[in-house]
N, C-alpha and C positions, 0 to 999 in steps of 0.2 A: 522376262520369262516367268511362267506360272506353274505351280505344282498344286495338286489336290491334297486336301487334308486327308489323313489316313486313320484307320482304326487303331486301337491300342494293342491288338494282338499282332505278334510278329512284326513289330513296328520297324525295326531296322531293316528287315527283309523287304518290306514294302517300299521304304525310302530308297533302298538300294535299287530295287526294280524300276522305280520311276526315274531315278537319275540316269541309269544306263539306257533306259528306253529313250529318254530325251537326247542323250548323246548319240546313240546309234541311229535314231531317226533324223538327226540333223537339226533338231530344234535348238540344241546347243552346239554351236559350230566349233571346230578345232581352234585352239588358242584362245577361246573365250574363257573368262574367269568365272568360276562358280561363286555364288553368294557365300558369305561367311557362315560358319556353323550356327551362329545366333540367328542370322537371317533365314537360313534354311529351316531351322527349328520353328520359326514363326510361320513360314510358308506352309510347312507340313503339319503344324500344330502338334508337335511332339517335343520331347525333351532333347537337349543337346547331346546327351549320351547316345541316343539312338542314331542321331545324325552322324556323330563321330564314328560309330561302328560301321554305318553304311558307307561313309566316305573312305574308310580304311579298306573296305572290300573293293570299292570302285578303283582305288589306287592299285591294289593288288592285281586287279584284272587288266591293268595296263591302259586304262582309259583316261587317267588324269595324272598330273605330277604336281608336287608342291614346290613352288619357287622359293628362292632364298628369303623373299619378303613375306612368306607365309601364305601367299595366295595359291589357290588351287586352279590350275589351268587344264583345260580339256585337250587331250591328244587326239590325233587322227587314228581311230580304232583300226583302220585297215593297215596301218604301219606298225602299230604298237601292241595291239591285243593278241592274245593267244587263242588256241583252239577251244579253250574252256568257255569262251563266250558265244560259241556257235548257237547254243539254244536261245540265248538272249537275242542274237541277231535274227534268228528265225521268228521269234515271237514279236519283235519290234516292227517287222515289215520293212526294215531298212534295205533289204535285198529281196527281190521277188522269190517266192517259194520254189518255182521251177528252177531258177538259177542255183539256189542252195542245194536242191535235190540233185541236180546234175553234178555239182562239185563234190557233194558227199558220195555220190555213186562212183565217181572216178577215184577218189581217195580210198573208198571202201574196197574197190576192186584191187588196187595195188596192195593194200595192207593184207586183205584176206587171202589173196592168191599167194603172196609170199609166206603168210602164216601157214597155209596148207602145205607148202613145200617144207617149211621147218618142222611141221608136225610129222610129216612122213619121215623126216630124217631123225628126229629127236624124241618123239613121244615114247613114253614107257608103255608097258602092257596095259596098265589100268587106263591110261589116257586113250590108247587105241580102242579099247573096249567101249569107252564113253562115246567116242566118235561113231563107232559102229552102232551102238545103241540108239543114239540120236538119229542116225540115218534110218534105222529100221522103224523107228517110231514116227517118222515123218509122214504126215497125213496126205491124202490125195486132195484133188481140187474141190471135191464135194464137201469137205470139212468147213466148219464156220471159219470166217476170216481170222478171228482172234486166235483160234487154235493153231492155224497155220503160222501166224506171226510168232506165237510162243514157241512152236516147234523149230522154226527157222533160227530164232535167236539161240535156242538151246544147242542146235547143231553147230553154229559158228562159235559159240562160247567154248564148246568142246574142242574145236580145232585150235582156237587161239590159246586155250589153256595147254594144249598139247604142243604148241609151238615153243613154249618156254619164253616168249617175248612179252615182258610186262608192259612195255610201251604200246605194243600192238593191242594188248588187252584193254588198256585204259583208253586208247583211241577208239576202240569199238564202243565203249560206254558213251563217249561223246557223240559219235556218229549216230548211234541209236537214239540218243536224246534229241538230236537234230531231227530225225525222222518223226519222233513223237511230237516235237514242237511244231512241225508242219501239220501233223495229223495223219495217222496211218491210213485212213480211208482216202484222203487226198493223194498220199504217196502211191497207194494201189492204183488209183485212177491214172496217175502219171507214168505208170509202167512197171511197178514192182511186181504185179501179178505175173508178168512174163517170166519172172524168176521163181516166184514163190510156188507156182502151181505145178512144178515138175519134180516130184519126189524121186523119179528115176535118175535125174541128173545129180541130185544130192547123194544118192546111194552109189552112183558111179564114182563120185569124188571120194567118198568114204572107202571104197574098194581100192582106189589108187593109194590112199594113205595107209591102208591096212597092209598092202604088199610092199610098202616103203618105196614106192616109185615117186620120188620127189619131183622129177620133171613132169610126169604125167599129172600129178596132183596140182602143180602150179598151173599147167595148161588147162586142165578141166575146170578148176576154180575160176580162172581168168575168163574162160568162155562163158561160164554160167553167169558171172557177175557183169559181163559185158552186155547182157540183155537189157538191164536197166539203163546202162549208159547209152546204148543205142536208142532206147525208147525216148530219151530226152532230146535226141537230135533229129529224130524222125519227124517228117511233116505231119501235122494234125488236121483233121477235117474241120 
């Protein structure tokens, strides 16, 4: 196995990135043994402290385990890793971008629709006002794409904050990072514009939340977010 030498800036970050990319891409197979700290330091041409820090993060990510003999063995990331490596999976090319986007879209639909329901049930007056403000500020389809992305994120952040569910809020951060890992322009081409360019649907959802109609909020959010899910299964020319 081979690794490229790295620059001295953010050394442990670069070492970490190269190791997980090698694992996720399959260049290092499950149950393979990583070289020792000393050998890795020589391969990367960095000090052992940087390698030690990188390996610690790789282990915390669920990608390796240290055996009783002190060897570092690679685990199958599909069985052992958590959602926190989604962005790394996206960047590594280990899974096709469209597959990742479809899976993100399905999870996002479930999380966000339930968050909309919880927001309608539990949000306080200030949080409801934030949802209404984000909906009112939602641009139309003629706005620059970046502005629409920013407005959409602000809208869903307001809903997730109003839901009171911290796990949902953190999941959103990971899913959004996954989108940006794929590239927002690519995501748009794969179907996200079907959802983004409808400010009326976002305002209808905000109205359901404002009148505390939890069932309608769930159904409206689910229908809105299904557009991207359906775009991933529809045949392409």
